[in-house]
FILO-685114 format. One record per residue (C-alpha): residue in one letter; x, y, z. Coordinates in steps of 0.001 Angstrom, whole numbers, plus 500000, padded with zeros to 6 digits. Layout:
BEGIN
AXYZ ...
This chain:
BEGIN
M815027218976202268 L812748216386200812 T809248216891202179 G808047213403201356 S805711214548198600 T805875213137195079 E806570216602193710 S809909216820195551 T811206213508194236 P814017214101191730 P813214213350188096 A814584210159186610 P818257210718185654 V818959211124181965 A822738211630182031 T824751208877180367 L827056207129182789 R830583206024181980 A831335202311182114 W833028202480185518 Q830132204520186944 R827623201949185693 R829646199104187235 A829938200916190561 L826247201864190569 T825199198294189778 K827388196998192611 Y825980199597195008 L822308199013194185 A822722195220194225 T824297195119197689 G822644198127199374 P825564198725201756 R825401201150204650 D829004202190203934 F830587202291200483 L834026203662199534 A834493204614195880 V838061205411194849 A838337206996191418 T841118209010189853 P840591212798189697 G838565213733186645 A836832210352186374 G833403211579187504 K833008210754191210 T830461213552191654 T828199212249188886 F828338208727190323 A827484209903193847 L824594212094192689 R823192209206190652 V823251207074193819 A821504209904195700 S818860210191192981 E818112206461193043 L817856206366196839 L815579209425196938 R813325208033194236 D812852204633195912 R812353206264199348 T815355204564200923 I816351208021202207 D814579211301202906 Q817478213726202566 V821059214105201361 T824014215674203153 V827229216291201209 V830413217027203180 A833105218765201087 P836639219990201901 T836200223662200917 E833638226436200541 H834318226494196810 L833482222808196494 K830228223284198404 H828859225503195640 Q830343223250192966 W828438220288194416 S825218222285194613 G825496223274190945 A826209219704189824 A823262218402191868 A820906221000190398 R821762219780186898 M820573216317187977 G817339217597189524 I818556217455193138 A818294220695195126 L821092221049197715 D821512224139199916 S825192225136199824 N824512228225201964 F823367226203204989 T825006227491208185 N825426226129211684 S823830229253213155 T820499228756211399 G820570224966211520 Q817668224761209076 T816977224963205382 S813925225327203174 A811667222323202644 E812236222880198910 Y815720221408199238 H816572217724199125 G819468218372201481 V822515220486202272 V826212220792201489 V828599221527204363 T832362221500204930 Y834354219213207223 A835321222252209292 Q831659223229209600 V830768219791210957 A833747219797213328 S832652223097214874 H829252221706215933 P828965217924215407 T825955217521217712 K823835219862215612 H824648217848212491 R823926214588214338 V820439215826215193 R819768216590211506 T821014213114210610 E818858211409213246 N815673213272212351 R815424211915208807 R816746208976206892 T819939210443205477 L822469209648202789 V825779211275203697 I828216211773200807 L831723212329202174 D833715213967199392 E837501213486199565 I836980211404202713 H840700211440203578 H840059214930205010 G838125213223207789 G841508212333209280 D843023215842209050 A842800216191212847 K841588213908215624 S838834216388216407 W837685216277212772 G837567212498212695 D835696212385216020 A833249215035214778 I832505213190211526 R831853209984213444 E829647211782215962 A827615213615213321 Y827064210784210855 E827126207569212868 P823275207495212741 A823134207938208937 T821054205474206939 R823683205364204190 R827220206734203899 L828973207064200539 A832660207975200777 L834545209321197761 T838205210031197117 G840682210269194287 T843613210001196722 P842768207315199298 F845940207746201307 R847420210108203846 S850909211024204974 D850158210034208568 D848509207370210726 S845196209165211254 A842436206651210558 I839829207840208056 P836268207633209452 F833890205013208005 V836686203411205953 Q837294199687206351 Y840877198576207083 E842104195015206569 P845469193400207449 D847840193045204516 R850606190477204061 E852891192504206347 G850277192650209093 L849623196365208511 L846092197683208265 R845323198807204712 S842257200717203531 K839824198683201444 A837794200280198658 D834449198852197549 H835076200055194009 S838339201350192508 Y838990203074189224 G842623204110188863 Y844390206505186522 S845694203699184312 D842163202303183916 A840786205752183112 L843610206409180643 A842853203173178804 D839157204154178641 G839930207667177383 V838332209194180482 V841478211129181461 R844257212747179467 P847799211458179108 V850078213618181285 V853555214509180065 F855940215884182702 L858645218279181551 A861326218309184254 Y863607221356184404 S866963221336186168 G869607224051186330 E872313225373188609 A871063227165191732 R873200229520193789 W872531230815197307 R874220232399200348 N873628231238203912 N873244233561206872 A876979233191207618 G877831234712204232 E879009231484202586 E877980230947198964 F876869227591197551 A875945226179194143 A874142222958193287 R872244221454190366 L868622220447190659 G868246216723190138 E871762215725191168 P872428213755194394 L872376216313197206 S871743216401200914 A868184217144202050 E869179220694202995 Q870951221330199682 T867998219951197707 A865524222078199641 R867560225261199146 A868315224607195488 W864608223940194941 R863501227113196694 T866165229117194880 A864820227868191551 L861310228951192574 D862494232465193501 P860695234889191142 N863761237150191118 G865947234497189465 D866096233211185886 W864662229707186439 I861005230649186947 P860849233162184048 S862423230568181726 V860020227813182798 L856988230115182603 T858063231132179103 A858372227478178090 A854981226657179661 N853338229539177814 T854916228349174558 R853419224913175184 L850028226441176013 Q849968228517172845 Q850907225436170829 L847957223541172321 R845577226444171688 A846684226612168059 G846590222848167550 G843093221734168480 M842438223047172013 P841579226721171394 D840433227354174977 A843267225447176714 G844179227041180037 G847260227012182246 L847604226943186038 V850661227924188074 I850577226473191594 A852612228740193879 T853768228294197466 D852410231530198944 Q850662234776198128 T853811236840197677 V855338234621195004 A851919234048193387 R851638237785192725 A855243237881191495 Y854645234969189094 A851545236757187800 K853629239828186988 I856178237684185109 L853395236095183060 E851811239457182334 A855150240868181176 G855747237869178926 T852251237477177483 G850797240983177613 R847742239681179536 A847227239758183301 P846456236252184605 T843701235454187079 V845187235332190594 V843423233219193233 L844610233640196830 S843600231578199847 D842076234393201890 D840305236088198978 P836517235969199593 T835963236147195823 A838184233114195102 S835296230826194104 K833862233476191801 K837248234014190140 I837705230274189559 A834225229990188050 E834798232994185782 F838140231616184636 S836561228231183949 D833875229796181757 S836284232081179892 S839068231444177407 E841685233383179387 P845059231639179166 W846498231690182694 M845552231384186354 V847991231601189283 A846955230158192631 V848423229223195990 R848720225567196860 M845399225180198646 V843492225598195392 S844959222384193977 E842100220396195478 G838809221959194489 V839660223613191206 D837374222067188606 V838399223701185356 P838212221025182627 R840047223197180097 L843247223262182194 A845880221527180083 V849220223065181130 G850506223233184682 V853550224663186409 Y854279222963189731 A856007225960191336 T855674224900194965 S858004223126197383 S855340220747198685 S856374217126198169 T853734214883199743 P852292212186197454 L848820213363198489 F849352216978197489 F851134216056194263 A848320213707193230 Q845707216361194000 A847606218997192054 I848109216825188960 G844442215868189165 R843559219398188071 F844914218713184565 V843752215201183714 R840041215706183035 S839340214693179435 R836802216535177302 A837583215319173791 K839487212388172364 G843208212952172094 E843619215911174463 T846897215811176389 A848175217597179495 S851661218990180117 V852989219694183612 F856282221516184203 V858110220454187384 P861462221144189045 S863890218279188437 V863908217180192084 P864173213449192883 V861042213302195044 L858921214922192308 L860451212818189522 D859616209737191595 L855982210849192006 A855702211760188319 S857053208351187311 Q854488206602189497 L851411208542188417 E849603205313187550 L850390203641190879 Q847262202982192949 R847853203677196633 D845980202732199785 H846054204292203222 V848172202116205512 L848071202360209308 G851242201538211201 K853560201963208233 P856783203881209022 H856440207441207874 R858675208872205185 E861607210603206848 K861474214343207177 D863734215529204391 G863432219286204512 L861034219274201562 D858007220664203385 D856023217487203964 D853757219435206325 L852795222066203748 L849556220258202932 V848248221105206393 D849360224718206062 A847811224897202603 N844330224659204065 K844895227481206547 Q844018231091205850 K847619232201205758 D850486231991203355 E853530233250205205 P857038231964204454 G858583229723207098 E861821230042209014 E863746228011206427 E863368230758203842 K865007233239206225 A868062231025206715 F869528231722203289 T869437234183200398 S868794233113196809 L871400234316194331 G869751232935191206 A869280229810189110 D869323229046185397 A867019226561183708 E867369223687181282 L864998220955180175 D866354217863181904 Q863991215169180623 V860415214335179699 I858561211746181799 Y855605209788180490 D854021206511181610 G856965205563183840 S859473206160181029 S862013208962180729 F862894210579177400 G865407213110176150 T868729214562177253 A869489217812179033 T869077220870176816 F869132224551177675 A865969226640177856 G865360228403174566 S867211225798172478 D865869224138169328 E865817220790171124 E863593222212173877 A861311223583171170 D860968220072169708 Y859430218831172959 L857344221960173575 G855938221568170076 L854471218095170586 P850982217921169035 G848223218525171561 L845825215900170225 L847400212464170715 D846292209246172341 A848509207444174850 D850262205210172292 Q850823208076169862 M852359210191172631 R854739207399173609 A855786206762170002 L856378210442169292 L858485210900172424 R860662207951171375 E861056209528167948 R862009212914169445 Q864582211274171709 A866103209313168834 T866407212475166744 Q868027214310169643 L870567211544170190 E871448211309166489 K871838215060166035 P875525216093166089 R876274218414168985 E878401221519168877 P881652221261170818 V881181222409174393 P883489225379175066 A883237224962178813 P885097223419181753 A885632219667181768 A882917219249184397 V880322220608181983 A881566218364179164 D881424215362181508 R877855216256182459 V876810216456178798 S878466213086178111 S876752211541181125 A873375212932180058 N873824211459176576 K874727208037178032 L871656208106180297 A869419209047177381 E870774206219175256 L870139203707178034 R866653205100178676 K865919204782174970 E867074201175174934 L865125200358178090 N861965202033176782 G862248200057173545 L862558196767175421 V859638197723177665 A857548198450174556 M858421194997173168 Q857448193403176476 H854185195378176425 H853270194068172967 R854243190539173966 T852340190422177278 G849757193197177099 K851006194594180432 P851052198426180678 H854411200160180240 G854206201637183738 W853574198200185267 I856625196722183503 H858847199571184730 G857507198996188242 E858175195258188107 L861757195928186996 R862199198206190009 R860765195537192301 V863176192886190987 C866297195019190543 G865682197681193174 G866450201349192774 P864442204451191855 P862215205174188824 T863818205414185384 A863776209217185583 I866377209229188368 A868103205870187853 T871879205724187355 V873746204267184400 E874464201110186428 Q870805200705187458 L869531201168183905 T872100198693182583 E870968196106185154 R867301196552184188 I868118196197180491 A869973192966181203 M867083191673183323 L864510192571180680 R866479190716177987 Q866141187558180099 W862329187799180418 
């Protein structure tokens, strides 16, 4: 804690702030608010901004101590390390049982769960000294009613409260403590940020990397508990149950889909490491411990090197993450819960090998790959070609708010509740997995998604056309990436295809894929023209077309929907 002596005042900050951090800091210091919500895309530098605020308030004696509330134990130590580099001493080993820390510290770092277990004790600490409370990933304050009540109880007396989040929305109606809600045009209460810095803003500033999504489909086969066998293709219109089972079958480590996708992801990683990012790392996000270990074995067999495996109940998890971050090892495999809290700037390739489909979890997971270190670095994320994921990938630049009273997304069998389970110390498969038996799935690159646009036609794993996309240069800016993807798609469409010695259904599917790719190419070209004419981002133009014409993102739009959008765009 701060003792009040001059010696314990942090030194004047010397770190250079990014433009958005300077704007937010200026706004904060000019208004001196008791509550301030800063929403900034993952990788933008929320921690640096918050610690600069803490430093200023400590130096001018507005506050006597700092309390940081973080979602996980790993993040506690991460915060403490970042604070130390700015001359602020925070005790990340503070416990409820001791209730005290050395006078040498300027404050403490605790978890939301820690506060919830004894809110009164934390309230007393807050009341005893003028306190700045930094609430990291504040949406966790609504994880349970008891958590929200505890946060309010503990920090209602705080002199200042600074709330941070990169994902200011939830999948439920739980109000987030200390966040202001205002009625929108529909009469629903919508969260209001004091300063926002979205992914599209950060991309334009070069603060985050462009993210290219490589969506893999394929035919999945399974048997139900009555002995009936089924087959379905990822990405095609299916019932919720069929989609869920095809998805889980694809993720089965005993099938062909996962080994093919991991091989492709490793090819992409090696290309990045050879082309300007020598320490580029990859992360596989798995659903549970069993499959995480199985994926690690597949990677080891394919690469000759055992990846780092981080499991939710491993007491050495934080140490393993830190060691991986500081090394040049190629791969890490982790269960879902590590998606929020992993700060490994060199991560550039991801494999989304989990069946979680909430916008919140997806945004947190993709946030692990967007942190930019040098100009031109790109990120590549491999995903199953499932409509809900293609939708989220296509809307990466969409800024969301938390809305109270909005109808929830229907339960669709795609594990919307896995985010809650992901933070528990268990990783056991649910009942759904026991209801059927996976028989296998093959893999093919379905399409590439970037900036709301979809590129390419379906091509089998291991083909030359897949290699063209896996071999994209690793050092490109946003415009260069878009131009190169258009060029790759054009080459693929112009290349004569071998006759398809297969049933008519397969030939029809190839023809349909080619038609879709041609329409996507035409639409993307018109969107680019509109971008140059108006200056509006590509993603915004795609979104406006959806608003006017209706229908899903380009990645999962039909021939009729794409044709309608092309016609509409020609009239603009």
